[in-house]
Backbone as ProteinMPNN parsed JSONL, in Angstrom:
{"seq_chain_A": "MCGGPVRGREVLASYLGRLAAANHITTDDLLTILPPWFSTKIRNHDDRSQHHMLTPALPGAILALATLTGKAPAVLARALPTLGARYLPDPVRATTACRKCAAIRGICQPVPVHRPACHVICSRHGQWLSTAGLPQLDLTESPEIVIACRRSHKLLRHCTPQQLMIAHLAAERGTLRGPSPPAGAPCPARK", "coords_chain_A": {"N_chain_A": [[131.092, 48.402, 89.954], [129.137, 51.221, 89.243], [126.668, 51.182, 86.753], [127.339, 53.03, 84.008], [127.867, 55.445, 81.349], [130.584, 55.746, 80.999], [133.527, 53.966, 80.563], [136.363, 52.06, 81.707], [138.265, 51.759, 79.653], [137.597, 53.92, 78.096], [138.289, 56.007, 79.757], [141.034, 55.587, 79.82], [141.59, 55.931, 77.06], [140.814, 58.608, 76.774], [142.687, 59.835, 78.471], [145.1, 59.158, 77.163], [144.641, 60.456, 74.754], [144.616, 63.161, 75.571], [147.233, 63.299, 76.509], [148.658, 62.847, 74.151], [147.827, 65.107, 72.652], [148.908, 67.148, 74.227], [151.555, 66.771, 73.682], [151.689, 67.346, 71.042], [151.223, 65.356, 69.102], [149.634, 62.612, 67.36], [147.158, 60.349, 68.696], [147.488, 57.782, 67.686], [150.216, 57.848, 66.971], [151.285, 58.08, 69.53], [150.515, 55.627, 70.584], [152.176, 53.953, 69.152], [154.575, 54.381, 70.337], [154.212, 53.488, 72.914], [153.935, 50.347, 74.781], [152.41, 47.399, 73.208], [150.289, 46.619, 74.809], [148.635, 48.783, 75.459], [147.256, 49.48, 73.057], [145.831, 47.108, 72.654], [144.265, 47.051, 75.002], [142.672, 49.339, 74.753], [141.076, 48.632, 72.603], [139.664, 46.548, 73.729], [136.536, 45.547, 74.986], [135.734, 44.899, 77.524], [135.97, 46.576, 80.209], [137.33, 46.497, 82.796], [138.515, 44.104, 83.077], [141.23, 41.775, 83.297], [142.767, 40.234, 80.989], [144.176, 36.975, 80.591], [146.438, 36.98, 78.973], [147.156, 39.618, 78.914], [147.704, 40.371, 81.53], [150.397, 39.632, 82.46], [151.86, 41.57, 81.09], [151.129, 43.973, 82.191], [152.627, 45.302, 84.402], [154.952, 46.211, 83.002], [153.763, 47.867, 81.112], [152.655, 49.88, 82.719], [155.022, 50.937, 83.8], [156.249, 51.907, 81.447], [154.443, 53.928, 80.669], [154.648, 55.531, 82.921], [157.321, 56.355, 82.727], [157.174, 57.829, 80.374], [155.368, 59.885, 81.056], [156.299, 60.95, 83.433], [155.019, 60.581, 85.794], [154.364, 58.892, 88.887], [154.171, 55.295, 89.034], [152.191, 54.277, 90.81], [150.447, 56.439, 91.076], [149.441, 56.686, 88.473], [148.182, 54.185, 88.286], [146.147, 54.424, 90.155], [144.691, 56.509, 89.025], [143.869, 55.612, 86.525], [141.603, 53.273, 85.833], [141.88, 50.908, 84.265], [144.512, 50.293, 84.501], [145.002, 49.84, 87.192], [142.827, 48.525, 88.731], [142.61, 47.388, 91.198], [143.313, 49.34, 92.98], [141.174, 51.001, 93.285], [138.704, 52.145, 95.527], [135.836, 50.377, 96.673], [132.343, 51.008, 96.526], [132.513, 52.311, 93.145], [131.84, 55.062, 90.912], [130.981, 56.222, 87.644], [131.875, 59.307, 86.36], [132.454, 62.762, 85.489], [135.45, 64.655, 85.757], [135.814, 67.46, 87.964], [134.949, 70.39, 86.361], [136.113, 72.845, 86.852], [138.458, 72.215, 88.23], [139.741, 70.863, 86.168], [140.005, 72.952, 84.308], [141.854, 74.615, 85.578], [144.124, 73.17, 85.133], [144.42, 73.522, 82.473], [142.782, 72.015, 80.833], [140.164, 71.667, 78.673], [138.077, 70.061, 77.728], [135.541, 67.628, 78.756], [136.563, 65.32, 81.278], [136.564, 61.978, 81.665], [136.152, 60.063, 84.622], [136.623, 57.685, 87.301], [135.193, 57.688, 90.396], [135.126, 57.336, 93.981], [131.989, 56.16, 95.074], [130.746, 57.605, 97.081], [131.758, 60.149, 96.875], [130.514, 62.904, 95.771], [130.705, 65.574, 95.246], [132.898, 68.278, 94.329], [134.664, 69.546, 96.718], [136.425, 71.635, 96.825], [135.727, 73.438, 94.779], [132.987, 73.558, 94.948], [131.276, 72.089, 93.216], [128.757, 69.996, 91.982], [129.246, 66.75, 91.131], [127.886, 65.343, 88.687], [126.369, 62.407, 87.181], [128.238, 60.88, 84.557], [128.196, 62.66, 81.519], [126.103, 64.333, 82.165], [125.296, 67.744, 83.087], [127.402, 69.603, 85.371], [126.617, 70.887, 88.574], [126.616, 74.086, 90.101], [127.309, 74.728, 93.401], [127.696, 76.936, 94.988], [125.824, 78.702, 95.983], [124.552, 77.179, 97.8], [125.808, 76.414, 100.434], [125.361, 74.675, 102.527], [125.042, 72.134, 101.489], [127.62, 71.45, 100.667], [128.865, 71.473, 103.167], [127.482, 69.378, 104.427], [128.349, 67.268, 102.839], [131.075, 67.225, 103.44], [130.891, 66.467, 106.106], [129.896, 63.899, 105.772], [132.108, 62.685, 104.648], [133.795, 62.683, 106.831], [132.506, 60.792, 108.337], [133.302, 58.496, 107.1], [135.559, 57.674, 108.366], [134.681, 56.094, 110.371], [132.949, 54.217, 109.37], [132.122, 51.989, 106.628], [132.265, 52.699, 103.054], [130.017, 51.526, 101.865], [128.192, 51.3, 104.025], [127.807, 54.006, 104.542], [126.586, 54.816, 102.151], [124.182, 53.366, 102.281], [123.027, 54.542, 104.555], [122.719, 57.099, 103.544], [120.85, 56.663, 101.473], [118.68, 55.793, 103.048], [118.174, 58.151, 104.46], [117.397, 59.81, 102.354], [115.014, 58.531, 101.567], [113.511, 58.928, 103.888], [113.298, 61.709, 103.853], [111.799, 62.114, 101.565], [109.362, 61.014, 102.307], [108.377, 62.763, 104.175], [107.949, 64.584, 107.302], [108.249, 62.714, 110.362], [105.569, 61.513, 112.454], [104.918, 62.939, 115.731], [106.284, 61.379, 118.689], [104.278, 58.938, 120.184], [101.961, 59.819, 119.015], [98.997, 58.929, 117.235], [99.119, 56.782, 114.385], [98.446, 57.871, 111.084], [95.565, 56.796, 109.293], [95.835, 54.353, 106.761], [95.149, 54.63, 103.328]], "CA_chain_A": [[131.023, 49.74, 89.433], [127.804, 51.591, 88.821], [126.542, 51.185, 85.309], [127.329, 54.364, 83.446], [128.372, 55.447, 80.0], [132.043, 55.823, 80.953], [134.204, 52.719, 80.85], [137.783, 52.222, 81.988], [139.032, 51.948, 78.426], [137.336, 55.28, 77.641], [139.115, 56.859, 80.603], [142.388, 55.414, 79.306], [141.656, 56.57, 75.74], [140.764, 60.045, 77.003], [143.982, 60.24, 79.024], [146.106, 59.066, 76.109], [144.348, 61.518, 73.792], [145.097, 64.425, 76.135], [148.697, 63.202, 76.549], [149.126, 63.036, 72.774], [147.594, 66.508, 72.275], [149.875, 67.979, 74.96], [152.858, 66.578, 73.051], [151.525, 67.71, 69.634], [151.258, 64.179, 68.237], [148.346, 61.935, 67.322], [147.044, 59.222, 69.611], [148.092, 56.628, 67.011], [151.663, 57.964, 67.128], [151.589, 57.784, 70.933], [150.368, 54.181, 70.775], [153.334, 53.256, 68.582], [155.661, 54.558, 71.303], [153.877, 52.686, 74.104], [153.832, 48.895, 74.545], [151.172, 46.961, 72.551], [149.247, 46.44, 75.824], [147.703, 49.915, 75.41], [146.389, 49.328, 71.88], [144.942, 45.978, 72.925], [143.33, 47.399, 76.07], [141.71, 50.325, 74.246], [140.128, 47.903, 71.737], [138.939, 45.585, 74.55], [135.274, 46.107, 75.463], [135.533, 44.561, 78.931], [136.816, 47.664, 80.664], [138.159, 46.302, 83.976], [139.051, 42.753, 83.148], [142.639, 41.615, 82.959], [142.889, 39.002, 80.216], [145.359, 36.219, 81.034], [147.595, 37.343, 78.152], [147.516, 41.012, 79.196], [148.13, 40.538, 82.917], [151.855, 39.682, 82.637], [152.421, 42.768, 80.47], [150.662, 45.175, 82.882], [153.672, 46.093, 85.078], [155.786, 46.88, 82.005], [152.97, 48.936, 80.509], [152.588, 50.969, 83.699], [156.35, 51.565, 83.869], [156.48, 52.654, 80.21], [153.646, 55.154, 80.737], [155.245, 56.357, 83.983], [158.54, 56.942, 82.172], [156.777, 58.802, 79.366], [154.651, 61.014, 81.641], [156.958, 61.48, 84.618], [154.158, 60.312, 86.954], [154.678, 57.646, 89.59], [153.283, 54.206, 88.62], [151.029, 54.165, 91.71], [149.527, 57.538, 90.746], [148.768, 56.293, 87.231], [147.317, 53.028, 88.549], [144.942, 54.918, 90.847], [143.946, 57.411, 88.152], [143.356, 54.912, 85.344], [141.085, 51.987, 86.314], [142.365, 49.757, 83.514], [145.87, 49.985, 84.959], [145.075, 49.38, 88.581], [141.488, 48.423, 89.319], [142.706, 46.996, 92.604], [143.52, 50.52, 93.798], [139.932, 51.731, 93.457], [137.852, 51.7, 96.62], [134.503, 49.984, 96.217], [131.989, 51.02, 95.112], [132.896, 53.494, 92.377], [130.852, 55.498, 89.92], [131.529, 56.938, 86.503], [131.478, 60.717, 86.306], [133.498, 63.562, 84.863], [136.209, 65.431, 86.729], [135.334, 68.832, 88.166], [135.363, 71.199, 85.207], [136.982, 73.94, 87.318], [139.774, 71.6, 88.489], [140.337, 70.589, 84.856], [140.354, 74.23, 83.687], [143.09, 75.079, 86.212], [145.216, 72.422, 84.507], [144.411, 73.812, 81.039], [141.992, 71.004, 80.119], [138.873, 72.289, 78.371], [137.041, 69.069, 77.447], [135.207, 66.782, 79.914], [137.518, 64.25, 81.565], [135.881, 60.891, 82.355], [136.876, 59.515, 85.761], [135.908, 56.837, 88.249], [135.358, 58.244, 91.734], [134.364, 56.593, 94.981], [130.574, 56.481, 94.93], [130.304, 58.572, 98.091], [132.297, 61.468, 96.547], [129.604, 63.438, 94.775], [130.992, 66.972, 94.964], [134.257, 68.794, 94.451], [134.527, 70.483, 97.829], [137.281, 72.794, 96.553], [135.042, 74.393, 93.91], [131.541, 73.533, 95.156], [130.618, 71.57, 92.022], [128.129, 68.68, 92.094], [129.772, 65.929, 90.057], [126.769, 64.528, 88.208], [126.703, 61.226, 86.395], [128.924, 61.241, 83.31], [127.331, 63.103, 80.442], [125.157, 65.34, 82.653], [126.011, 68.953, 83.501], [127.748, 69.757, 86.777], [125.859, 71.973, 89.189], [127.377, 74.969, 90.982], [126.699, 74.719, 94.723], [128.163, 78.061, 95.797], [124.66, 79.317, 96.64], [124.019, 76.197, 98.773], [126.96, 75.914, 101.184], [124.979, 73.591, 103.445], [125.271, 70.857, 100.797], [129.062, 71.197, 100.746], [129.141, 71.157, 104.57], [126.956, 68.027, 104.679], [129.228, 66.315, 102.161], [132.305, 67.132, 104.243], [130.556, 65.673, 107.296], [129.788, 62.488, 105.376], [133.481, 62.191, 104.467], [134.317, 62.41, 108.176], [131.888, 59.54, 108.784], [134.032, 57.38, 106.496], [136.58, 57.21, 109.312], [134.046, 55.181, 111.322], [132.12, 53.219, 108.693], [132.54, 51.674, 105.259], [131.508, 53.452, 102.044], [128.718, 50.895, 101.659], [127.326, 51.697, 105.141], [127.473, 55.412, 104.345], [125.617, 54.91, 101.061], [122.891, 52.869, 102.781], [122.488, 55.593, 105.43], [122.314, 58.194, 102.665], [119.591, 56.261, 100.824], [117.633, 55.805, 104.071], [117.861, 59.55, 104.736], [116.632, 60.31, 101.205], [113.653, 57.985, 101.661], [112.848, 59.621, 104.991], [113.02, 63.076, 103.429], [110.731, 62.071, 100.578], [108.101, 60.668, 102.971], [107.921, 63.882, 104.992], [108.324, 64.461, 108.711], [107.622, 61.643, 111.137], [104.641, 62.034, 113.467], [105.525, 62.992, 117.058], [106.225, 60.123, 119.459], [103.017, 58.717, 120.906], [100.831, 60.235, 118.194], [98.458, 57.799, 116.475], [99.486, 56.76, 112.972], [97.304, 58.168, 110.208], [95.012, 55.606, 108.626], [96.261, 54.168, 105.363], [94.025, 54.585, 102.377]], "C_chain_A": [[129.602, 50.011, 88.994], [127.753, 51.636, 87.302], [126.437, 52.596, 84.789], [127.949, 54.333, 82.069], [129.899, 55.466, 79.91], [132.634, 54.497, 81.365], [135.677, 53.003, 81.063], [138.6, 52.459, 80.743], [138.798, 53.344, 77.868], [138.131, 56.28, 78.471], [140.563, 56.792, 80.116], [142.552, 56.106, 77.959], [141.634, 58.088, 75.873], [142.102, 60.556, 77.52], [145.064, 60.231, 77.946], [145.896, 60.138, 75.037], [144.836, 62.873, 74.288], [146.625, 64.449, 76.19], [149.282, 63.447, 75.156], [148.971, 64.501, 72.359], [148.605, 67.426, 72.967], [151.265, 67.886, 74.334], [152.823, 66.818, 71.547], [151.754, 66.534, 68.693], [149.867, 63.558, 68.24], [148.347, 60.79, 68.345], [147.667, 57.971, 69.001], [149.617, 56.653, 67.124], [152.084, 57.627, 68.556], [151.511, 56.276, 71.183], [151.518, 53.39, 70.158], [154.545, 53.349, 69.516], [155.459, 53.64, 72.513], [153.839, 51.2, 73.767], [152.484, 48.527, 73.916], [150.006, 46.763, 73.526], [148.195, 47.536, 75.706], [146.757, 49.812, 74.225], [145.373, 48.223, 72.102], [143.877, 46.36, 73.934], [142.286, 48.398, 75.597], [140.677, 49.659, 73.356], [139.241, 46.946, 72.529], [137.665, 46.231, 75.106], [134.957, 45.745, 76.905], [136.485, 45.445, 79.726], [137.714, 47.365, 81.861], [138.726, 44.895, 84.102], [140.534, 42.771, 82.818], [142.775, 40.243, 82.296], [144.192, 38.307, 80.592], [146.606, 36.543, 80.211], [148.058, 38.772, 78.438], [148.113, 41.186, 80.586], [149.655, 40.545, 83.082], [152.49, 40.955, 82.074], [152.063, 44.049, 81.215], [151.772, 45.936, 83.6], [154.58, 46.843, 84.112], [155.062, 48.044, 81.343], [152.891, 50.135, 81.444], [153.931, 51.696, 83.776], [156.648, 52.392, 82.616], [155.702, 53.968, 80.225], [154.199, 56.091, 81.81], [156.498, 57.054, 83.482], [158.188, 58.058, 81.198], [156.172, 60.056, 79.993], [155.381, 61.669, 82.804], [156.119, 61.318, 85.875], [154.578, 58.994, 87.588], [153.707, 56.552, 89.132], [152.044, 54.075, 89.509], [150.0, 55.244, 91.424], [148.747, 57.19, 89.481], [147.794, 55.154, 87.463], [146.04, 53.446, 89.271], [144.07, 55.744, 89.919], [143.275, 56.689, 86.976], [142.91, 53.51, 85.745], [141.614, 50.774, 85.557], [143.777, 49.366, 83.922], [145.894, 49.399, 86.355], [143.735, 49.328, 89.257], [141.551, 48.07, 90.79], [142.918, 48.186, 93.527], [142.217, 51.271, 94.07], [139.16, 51.23, 94.659], [136.487, 51.308, 96.058], [133.465, 50.683, 97.041], [132.445, 52.318, 94.458], [131.779, 53.851, 91.418], [131.561, 56.261, 88.825], [130.976, 58.357, 86.51], [132.528, 61.458, 85.488], [134.183, 64.371, 85.952], [135.611, 66.832, 86.826], [135.865, 69.705, 87.027], [136.274, 72.347, 85.621], [138.376, 73.411, 87.652], [140.498, 71.343, 87.172], [140.8, 71.889, 84.194], [141.643, 74.799, 84.275], [144.299, 74.414, 85.573], [145.253, 72.607, 82.984], [143.64, 72.812, 80.209], [140.591, 71.563, 79.916], [137.751, 71.277, 78.14], [136.735, 68.25, 78.707], [136.199, 65.623, 80.046], [136.774, 63.143, 82.306], [136.758, 60.311, 83.465], [135.985, 58.519, 86.497], [136.227, 57.372, 89.63], [134.68, 57.314, 92.727], [132.912, 57.066, 94.952], [130.1, 57.537, 95.922], [130.873, 59.971, 97.843], [131.474, 62.062, 95.414], [129.84, 64.913, 94.478], [132.5, 67.217, 94.986], [134.171, 69.86, 95.537], [135.391, 71.733, 97.627], [136.519, 73.867, 95.769], [133.525, 74.402, 94.083], [130.778, 73.104, 93.922], [130.028, 70.193, 92.317], [128.566, 67.872, 90.887], [128.701, 64.93, 89.635], [127.284, 63.284, 87.504], [127.316, 61.683, 85.081], [127.922, 61.598, 82.226], [126.3, 64.135, 80.861], [125.931, 66.566, 83.123], [126.311, 68.947, 85.009], [127.022, 70.982, 87.33], [126.765, 72.771, 90.129], [126.64, 75.074, 92.31], [127.113, 75.91, 95.584], [127.034, 78.771, 96.517], [124.044, 78.392, 97.685], [125.161, 75.613, 99.594], [126.611, 74.779, 102.141], [125.168, 72.214, 102.797], [126.749, 70.481, 100.877], [129.441, 70.799, 102.174], [128.671, 69.74, 104.897], [127.844, 66.972, 104.026], [130.539, 66.147, 102.931], [132.063, 66.305, 105.504], [130.461, 64.192, 106.946], [131.168, 61.885, 105.144], [134.137, 61.9, 105.811], [133.756, 61.099, 108.72], [132.629, 58.327, 108.223], [135.171, 56.889, 107.379], [136.026, 56.133, 110.234], [133.179, 54.119, 110.673], [132.646, 52.996, 107.283], [131.77, 52.546, 104.27], [130.121, 52.857, 101.802], [127.738, 51.286, 102.766], [126.89, 53.156, 104.979], [126.437, 55.574, 103.244], [124.235, 54.426, 101.493], [122.245, 53.905, 103.688], [121.984, 56.774, 104.594], [120.978, 57.875, 101.988], [118.431, 56.259, 101.806], [117.216, 57.237, 104.4], [117.05, 60.162, 103.593], [115.191, 59.818, 101.268], [112.874, 58.682, 102.759], [112.472, 61.038, 104.612], [111.862, 63.093, 102.447], [109.375, 61.764, 101.207], [107.537, 61.834, 103.769], [108.292, 63.636, 106.437], [107.586, 63.312, 109.391], [106.651, 62.24, 112.144], [105.327, 62.048, 114.832], [105.359, 61.663, 117.789], [104.922, 60.065, 120.225], [101.791, 59.139, 120.12], [100.316, 59.03, 117.421], [98.865, 57.921, 115.003], [98.267, 57.084, 112.131], [96.854, 56.894, 109.513], [95.484, 55.546, 107.189], [95.043, 54.075, 104.481], [94.207, 53.468, 101.41]], "O_chain_A": [[128.938, 49.137, 88.438], [128.7, 52.082, 86.653], [125.483, 53.295, 85.13], [128.499, 53.312, 81.657], [130.449, 55.224, 78.836], [132.277, 53.956, 82.412], [136.184, 54.049, 80.657], [139.529, 53.266, 80.755], [139.688, 53.909, 77.233], [138.596, 57.291, 77.946], [141.237, 57.817, 80.012], [143.547, 56.795, 77.737], [142.358, 58.782, 75.159], [142.597, 61.587, 77.064], [145.845, 61.176, 77.829], [146.86, 60.664, 74.48], [145.404, 63.649, 73.519], [147.242, 65.487, 75.95], [150.273, 64.163, 75.004], [149.89, 65.074, 71.773], [149.101, 68.374, 72.358], [152.061, 68.818, 74.445], [153.796, 66.535, 70.848], [152.38, 66.669, 67.642], [149.017, 63.944, 69.042], [149.4, 60.332, 68.79], [148.302, 57.186, 69.706], [150.244, 55.616, 67.344], [153.104, 56.974, 68.775], [152.338, 55.716, 71.904], [151.804, 52.275, 70.594], [155.429, 52.494, 69.483], [156.417, 53.09, 73.057], [153.723, 50.832, 72.598], [151.513, 49.266, 74.074], [148.851, 46.742, 73.102], [147.0, 47.267, 75.836], [145.557, 50.037, 74.382], [144.196, 48.377, 71.778], [142.705, 46.031, 73.749], [141.126, 48.311, 76.0], [139.517, 50.07, 73.348], [138.172, 46.566, 72.052], [137.715, 47.341, 75.637], [133.98, 46.253, 77.456], [137.657, 45.112, 79.9], [138.798, 47.943, 81.94], [139.339, 44.545, 85.111], [141.023, 43.676, 82.142], [142.883, 39.222, 82.975], [145.194, 38.964, 80.877], [147.723, 36.393, 80.707], [149.226, 39.098, 78.225], [148.949, 42.066, 80.791], [150.168, 41.407, 83.795], [153.552, 41.37, 82.539], [152.62, 45.106, 80.919], [151.858, 47.15, 83.42], [154.943, 47.991, 84.372], [155.664, 49.076, 81.047], [153.042, 51.276, 81.009], [153.973, 52.926, 83.812], [157.239, 53.467, 82.717], [156.236, 55.009, 79.84], [154.216, 57.308, 81.624], [156.715, 58.227, 83.784], [158.828, 59.11, 81.194], [156.426, 61.166, 79.525], [155.111, 62.825, 83.13], [156.469, 61.863, 86.921], [155.084, 58.097, 86.913], [152.541, 56.843, 88.867], [150.957, 53.79, 89.006], [148.799, 54.991, 91.52], [147.532, 57.379, 89.425], [146.699, 55.15, 86.902], [144.973, 52.884, 89.025], [142.843, 55.691, 90.009], [142.227, 57.122, 86.497], [143.752, 52.642, 85.974], [141.782, 49.71, 86.153], [144.191, 48.227, 83.708], [146.729, 48.546, 86.659], [143.517, 50.014, 90.256], [140.647, 48.412, 91.551], [142.726, 48.065, 94.736], [142.159, 52.092, 94.986], [138.972, 50.023, 94.811], [136.046, 51.873, 95.057], [133.72, 50.934, 98.219], [132.729, 53.303, 95.14], [130.888, 53.045, 91.148], [132.608, 56.869, 89.047], [129.772, 58.574, 86.647], [133.391, 60.838, 84.866], [133.563, 64.729, 86.953], [134.984, 67.32, 85.886], [137.068, 69.75, 86.767], [137.117, 72.782, 84.835], [139.371, 74.084, 87.385], [141.703, 71.569, 87.059], [141.87, 71.925, 83.585], [142.44, 75.399, 83.554], [145.369, 75.014, 85.479], [146.019, 71.938, 82.29], [143.82, 72.759, 78.993], [139.907, 71.895, 80.885], [136.582, 71.607, 78.338], [137.56, 68.18, 79.618], [136.616, 65.029, 79.052], [136.386, 63.334, 83.459], [137.954, 60.095, 83.273], [134.765, 58.513, 86.338], [137.395, 57.496, 89.998], [133.76, 56.583, 92.363], [132.654, 58.262, 94.817], [129.161, 58.28, 95.638], [130.495, 60.905, 98.55], [131.705, 61.764, 94.242], [129.238, 65.454, 93.55], [133.264, 66.46, 95.585], [133.661, 70.954, 95.297], [135.105, 72.779, 98.207], [136.646, 75.058, 96.054], [132.842, 75.185, 93.423], [129.741, 73.685, 93.603], [130.719, 69.321, 92.843], [128.294, 68.254, 89.748], [128.625, 63.819, 90.16], [128.482, 63.135, 87.266], [126.962, 62.737, 84.553], [126.917, 60.91, 82.044], [125.676, 64.759, 80.003], [127.092, 66.451, 83.515], [125.573, 68.366, 85.805], [126.841, 71.98, 86.633], [127.576, 72.201, 90.859], [125.473, 75.465, 92.343], [126.899, 75.891, 96.796], [127.26, 79.384, 97.56], [123.108, 78.786, 98.382], [125.458, 74.426, 99.465], [127.487, 74.003, 102.522], [125.427, 71.235, 103.497], [127.087, 69.323, 101.126], [130.248, 69.89, 102.37], [129.379, 68.988, 105.566], [128.064, 65.903, 104.596], [131.048, 65.033, 103.053], [132.927, 65.534, 105.921], [130.888, 63.334, 107.718], [131.379, 60.702, 105.412], [134.943, 60.976, 105.922], [134.428, 60.384, 109.463], [132.585, 57.247, 108.813], [135.694, 55.796, 107.16], [136.781, 55.353, 110.813], [132.716, 53.205, 111.355], [133.513, 53.731, 106.809], [130.718, 53.081, 104.62], [129.161, 53.59, 101.563], [126.576, 51.576, 102.483], [125.739, 53.497, 105.249], [125.51, 56.374, 103.376], [123.226, 55.017, 101.109], [121.038, 54.129, 103.602], [120.952, 57.369, 104.902], [120.085, 58.72, 101.939], [117.324, 56.67, 101.46], [116.032, 57.506, 104.598], [116.126, 60.94, 103.831], [114.257, 60.589, 101.049], [111.697, 58.994, 102.581], [111.414, 61.52, 105.018], [111.027, 63.997, 102.493], [108.345, 62.205, 100.697], [106.331, 61.885, 104.015], [108.879, 62.607, 106.769], [106.452, 62.986, 109.041], [106.872, 63.345, 112.638], [106.231, 61.246, 115.068], [104.412, 60.917, 117.537], [104.516, 61.046, 120.847], [100.672, 58.837, 120.533], [101.107, 58.19, 116.993], [98.942, 59.02, 114.454], [97.167, 56.62, 112.43], [97.664, 56.026, 109.189], [95.527, 56.559, 106.49], [94.025, 53.5, 104.865], [93.367, 53.267, 100.533]]}, "name": "protein", "num_of_chains": 1, "seq": "MCGGPVRGREVLASYLGRLAAANHITTDDLLTILPPWFSTKIRNHDDRSQHHMLTPALPGAILALATLTGKAPAVLARALPTLGARYLPDPVRATTACRKCAAIRGICQPVPVHRPACHVICSRHGQWLSTAGLPQLDLTESPEIVIACRRSHKLLRHCTPQQLMIAHLAAERGTLRGPSPPAGAPCPARK"}
């Protein structure tokens, strides 16, 4: 995972906080309803590790949260890295969910999430999903960026996310250097 300010336990704490607020109770009250696994995991500073004592309790914890929320266990495991890190494609990055997607669901505060590293925009709303803690940029005036991102997602059918990221970095370096000289032209002397 890319080093960022958002950790899996913070994503879990944020989710539980929103769940508690939606049910008009405190997070502490919610934690008394849920298995002790959740309290322990929120206090744990190693966000994606599965301690040998916590691992056996994980399936029961997921089922308890699924029962409470009405969400399928697989959906929760994909959405919350501490529940199902094995579901996350590699590499991932910490960011915040699209603010417009969150607003549609009635969520006003930033929602920390882990996304595949190659997913940098919300193509539905044209929002650049910056690193967690930074503002999101509106790309509606730059549709070519959204189109390029959609094309890169199509490339994922033929290559791995790592290969796509390497190609992206190579393209950035090429853009920063400027245009290449025409074929057969002598190279400019280095100073």
